[in-house]
Legacy VTK file of the C-alpha trace (Angstrom):
# vtk DataFile Version 3.0
C-alpha trace
ASCII
DATASET POLYDATA
POINTS 97 float
-8.700 8.703 -4.799
-5.183 10.056 -4.637
-2.545 8.719 -7.239
1.322 9.134 -6.528
4.313 8.039 -8.840
6.212 6.893 -5.932
6.507 6.441 -2.077
8.151 9.897 -1.516
5.343 11.482 -3.525
2.675 9.313 -1.596
3.911 10.840 1.688
3.737 14.326 0.069
0.040 13.753 -1.031
-0.766 12.397 2.270
0.623 15.688 4.196
-1.612 17.585 1.882
-4.637 15.556 2.709
-3.882 15.673 6.447
-3.604 19.541 6.369
-7.084 19.679 4.997
-8.320 17.414 7.919
-8.694 14.304 5.452
-7.246 10.654 6.044
-6.756 7.718 3.878
-8.260 4.297 4.671
-6.457 2.327 2.032
-3.263 2.315 0.305
-2.671 0.261 -2.991
1.207 0.108 -3.614
3.614 -1.704 -5.732
6.359 -3.506 -3.703
9.190 -2.087 -5.973
9.285 1.721 -6.754
11.903 4.352 -7.371
12.928 6.608 -4.291
10.853 4.742 -1.777
9.981 1.144 -2.015
6.560 -0.285 -0.713
7.632 -1.637 2.560
9.471 1.609 3.548
6.317 3.495 2.646
4.098 1.040 4.654
6.247 1.906 7.828
5.930 5.523 7.323
2.169 5.221 6.708
1.713 3.048 9.923
3.555 5.643 12.061
0.776 8.099 10.991
-1.990 5.932 11.073
-1.612 2.201 12.665
-4.977 1.204 11.285
-4.201 2.116 7.564
-5.005 -0.899 5.257
-2.225 -1.817 2.570
-2.516 -3.951 -0.361
0.841 -4.517 -2.085
0.951 -5.464 -5.812
3.992 -6.922 -7.694
4.881 -8.714 -10.785
6.981 -11.033 -8.815
5.835 -13.830 -6.294
5.182 -12.743 -2.919
7.950 -14.970 -1.709
10.388 -13.129 -3.568
10.151 -10.413 -1.095
10.008 -12.439 2.095
12.867 -10.684 3.430
12.025 -6.997 2.560
8.147 -7.253 3.409
7.176 -6.770 6.949
4.893 -8.981 9.001
2.229 -10.230 6.510
-0.596 -9.633 8.782
-0.064 -6.099 8.010
-1.025 -6.051 4.471
-2.617 -8.112 1.668
-0.952 -9.033 -1.566
-2.135 -9.232 -5.195
0.074 -10.555 -7.991
0.336 -8.601 -11.385
-1.238 -9.157 -13.634
-4.783 -8.933 -12.072
-8.225 -8.370 -13.208
-10.649 -5.543 -11.812
-12.717 -8.588 -10.119
-9.471 -9.601 -8.432
-8.822 -6.303 -7.306
-12.402 -5.510 -5.865
-12.228 -8.796 -4.184
-9.035 -8.002 -2.271
-10.088 -4.640 -1.487
-13.201 -5.811 0.127
-11.331 -8.433 2.021
-8.701 -5.940 3.234
-11.504 -3.439 4.297
-13.335 -6.056 6.215
-10.204 -7.304 7.955
LINES 1 98
97 0 1 2 3 4 5 6 7 8 9 10 11 12 13 14 15 16 17 18 19 20 21 22 23 24 25 26 27 28 29 30 31 32 33 34 35 36 37 38 39 40 41 42 43 44 45 46 47 48 49 50 51 52 53 54 55 56 57 58 59 60 61 62 63 64 65 66 67 68 69 70 71 72 73 74 75 76 77 78 79 80 81 82 83 84 85 86 87 88 89 90 91 92 93 94 95 96
C-alpha cells in the first residue's frame, strides 16, 4: 500500500514504484484535493495504465461532481462517511469489474 497526501504526491510515488518495476492495481482517491484533484489524477493515471481501477471518495454526493467527474464507467464512488465493510465491498466490486 502506498499513501499520498495529494494527486501530485501520488504521481511521484507512482514514478518511484515504476522505477522499481512495480505497478498499481487500485487507487482510492478523494475527489477534492489540494494541488491536483481526483479527476485530474485519474486522467494522468489512465495515460500510464488504462486498466487501473479507481475508487473516488467524497463527503459530497456524487451528483455534485457530475461536471468534473469523467465517464462514470471508469471509476466507482463511495460516499463519506463509510464503514470498513462498505470499503471492502466497493474494493471487491471494483477489482472484479
